[in-house]
C-alpha positions as CSV (number, residue, x, y, z in Angstrom):
1,X,34.4,-12.1,-34.0
2,X,30.6,-12.3,-33.4
3,X,31.1,-10.1,-30.3
4,X,33.0,-7.5,-32.3
5,X,30.3,-7.4,-35.0
6,X,27.6,-6.9,-32.3
7,X,29.6,-4.1,-30.7
8,X,30.3,-2.5,-34.1
9,X,26.6,-2.8,-35.0
10,X,25.7,-1.1,-31.7
11,X,28.2,1.7,-32.3
12,X,26.9,2.3,-35.9
13,X,23.4,2.6,-34.4
14,X,24.7,5.1,-31.9
15,X,26.3,7.2,-34.7
16,X,29.9,6.1,-34.4
17,X,31.3,5.8,-37.9
18,X,34.2,3.4,-37.6
19,X,34.6,0.2,-35.6
20,X,38.3,-0.6,-36.1
21,X,39.9,-3.6,-37.8
22,X,37.6,-6.4,-38.8
23,X,38.2,-9.9,-40.1
24,X,35.9,-11.0,-42.9
25,X,34.3,-14.4,-42.9
26,X,37.0,-15.8,-45.2
27,X,39.7,-14.8,-42.7
28,X,41.1,-11.8,-44.4
29,X,41.5,-8.6,-42.5
30,X,39.8,-5.4,-43.7
31,X,40.5,-1.9,-42.9
32,X,38.2,0.3,-40.9
33,X,35.3,1.8,-42.9
34,X,33.4,4.9,-42.5
35,X,29.7,5.2,-43.1
36,X,27.9,8.5,-43.4
37,X,26.0,9.1,-40.2
38,X,22.7,10.8,-40.2
39,X,21.9,13.4,-37.6
40,X,20.3,12.1,-34.5
41,X,16.6,12.1,-34.4
42,X,15.0,15.0,-32.7
43,X,11.6,13.3,-32.3
44,X,11.1,12.3,-28.7
45,X,9.0,9.3,-27.6
46,X,5.5,10.4,-26.5
47,X,5.6,11.6,-22.9
48,X,3.6,9.7,-20.3
49,X,0.4,11.7,-19.9
50,X,0.0,10.8,-16.3
51,X,2.3,11.7,-13.5
52,X,4.4,8.9,-12.1
53,X,2.7,7.4,-9.0
54,X,4.8,7.9,-5.9
55,X,6.2,4.7,-4.3
56,X,3.8,3.2,-1.8
57,X,5.0,3.3,1.8
58,X,5.5,0.1,3.8
59,X,3.1,-0.5,6.7
60,X,5.0,0.3,9.8
61,X,4.3,0.7,13.5
62,X,3.2,4.3,13.0
63,X,0.3,3.4,10.9
64,X,-0.7,-0.1,12.1
65,X,-2.9,-0.9,15.0
66,X,-2.9,-4.5,16.2
67,X,-4.5,-7.1,18.4
68,X,-4.3,-10.9,19.1
69,X,-7.6,-12.8,18.8
70,X,-8.0,-16.3,20.1
71,X,-9.5,-18.7,17.4
72,X,-9.3,-22.3,18.8
73,X,-8.1,-24.4,21.7
74,X,-7.8,-28.1,22.4
75,X,-5.5,-30.8,23.8
76,X,-2.9,-28.3,25.2
77,X,-2.8,-26.3,21.9
78,X,-3.9,-22.7,21.5
79,X,-4.5,-20.9,18.2
80,X,-5.0,-17.3,17.4
81,X,-4.5,-14.5,14.9
82,X,-2.3,-11.5,15.1
83,X,-4.5,-8.9,13.3
84,X,-3.2,-5.6,12.1
85,X,-5.2,-2.7,10.6
86,X,-4.0,0.3,8.5
87,X,-5.0,3.3,10.6
88,X,-3.6,5.9,8.2
89,X,-5.4,7.7,5.4
90,X,-3.1,6.3,2.7
91,X,-2.6,2.7,1.5
92,X,0.6,0.8,2.6
93,X,2.3,-2.4,1.7
94,X,2.9,-5.5,3.9
95,X,4.8,-8.6,2.8
96,X,6.2,-11.3,5.1
97,X,6.4,-12.2,8.8
98,X,6.1,-10.2,11.9
99,X,8.6,-10.2,14.7
100,X,6.8,-11.0,18.0
101,X,8.3,-10.8,21.5
102,X,6.2,-11.5,24.6
103,X,6.6,-9.0,27.5
104,X,5.2,-8.2,30.9
105,X,5.7,-5.4,33.4
106,X,9.2,-6.8,34.2
107,X,10.4,-6.8,30.6
108,X,10.8,-9.6,28.0
109,X,9.2,-13.0,28.6
110,X,10.8,-16.1,26.9
111,X,9.7,-16.2,23.3
112,X,10.9,-18.6,20.5
113,X,9.2,-17.5,17.3
114,X,9.0,-20.1,14.5
115,X,7.9,-19.2,11.0
116,X,5.4,-21.4,9.3
117,X,5.3,-21.7,5.5
118,X,1.5,-21.9,5.2
119,X,0.5,-19.3,4.3
120,X,3.8,-18.0,3.1
121,X,4.8,-14.4,2.2
122,X,2.7,-12.6,-0.3
123,X,2.7,-8.9,-1.2
124,X,-0.4,-7.1,0.2
125,X,-1.7,-3.6,-0.2
126,X,-3.7,-2.4,2.8
127,X,-6.1,0.4,2.0
128,X,-7.0,2.7,4.8
129,X,-8.9,0.7,7.4
130,X,-8.0,-2.7,5.8
131,X,-6.7,-5.6,7.9
132,X,-4.2,-8.4,7.5
133,X,-3.7,-11.4,9.8
134,X,-1.0,-13.8,10.7
135,X,-1.9,-17.2,12.3
136,X,-0.4,-18.1,15.7
137,X,-0.1,-21.5,17.4
138,X,1.4,-22.2,20.9
139,X,1.2,-24.8,23.6
140,X,0.1,-24.6,27.3
141,X,1.5,-28.0,28.4
142,X,4.8,-27.7,30.3
143,X,7.8,-29.3,28.7
144,X,11.4,-30.0,29.7
145,X,12.3,-28.4,33.0
146,X,9.1,-26.2,33.1
147,X,7.1,-26.4,36.3
148,X,4.0,-28.5,36.2
149,X,2.4,-26.7,39.2
150,X,1.6,-23.1,38.4
151,X,2.5,-21.3,35.1
152,X,5.0,-23.0,32.9
153,X,6.6,-19.5,32.0
154,X,6.1,-16.0,33.3
155,X,2.7,-14.7,32.2
156,X,2.9,-12.0,29.4
157,X,0.6,-9.0,29.3
158,X,1.6,-7.7,25.9
159,X,3.7,-8.4,22.8
160,X,6.1,-6.2,20.9
161,X,5.4,-6.9,17.2
162,X,7.7,-5.6,14.5
163,X,6.1,-5.4,11.0
164,X,7.9,-7.0,8.1
165,X,11.1,-5.2,7.0
166,X,10.8,-2.7,9.8
167,X,12.6,-2.1,13.1
168,X,10.2,-0.3,15.4
169,X,7.6,-2.4,17.1
170,X,3.9,-1.8,17.9
171,X,2.6,-3.0,21.2
172,X,-0.4,-5.3,21.4
173,X,-2.1,-6.7,24.5
174,X,-1.7,-10.4,25.3
175,X,-4.5,-11.8,27.5
176,X,-4.1,-15.5,26.5
177,X,-1.9,-16.7,29.4
178,X,1.6,-18.2,29.6
179,X,3.2,-19.8,26.5
180,X,4.9,-23.1,27.4
181,X,7.9,-24.9,25.7
182,X,10.1,-21.9,26.5
183,X,7.7,-19.4,24.8
184,X,7.5,-21.3,21.5
185,X,5.0,-19.6,19.1
186,X,4.5,-20.6,15.5
187,X,3.6,-17.7,13.2
188,X,2.5,-17.5,9.6
189,X,3.2,-14.7,7.1
190,X,0.5,-12.0,6.8
191,X,-2.5,-12.6,4.6
192,X,-5.5,-10.5,3.7
193,X,-8.3,-10.8,6.2
């Protein structure tokens, strides 16, 4: 009954004059009633004085330039940052993790990308010329069946990096040597840099 009363109330507000059979609170049925309806209001809500802002474009491989910068090394561990910069003349948005595939002149090099939660995804707006970074961590000590003499994996010369929620990669140089443990790289989400 409560649902019917709510529906009837909404219909009355919309200008419908009858709601059908109703049952009163004492259980007796009443016949439909009509209420005089007033003409709909012709007063419009005030218009927004400013034009609607266009939706901001996501940062994709056509507007981002990238590079990998080393930051620290020790005990077989290497750390770096994947840095992207908005090279366009308009702001764009970036939120999440990048794809990252190591490559060399022969094609793809083994890469096992693992997302790290710190820092996690956060919506960023990159103004023209602004940068964002993602932390990288990898090892240079052979593991499993990797050779201990010579490189543990084929040496990459570049990486194909796909921005969050996109499909086309941008290419960045990789000058930091082989990545051991089958190409395992930990990556954080992008953050403002």
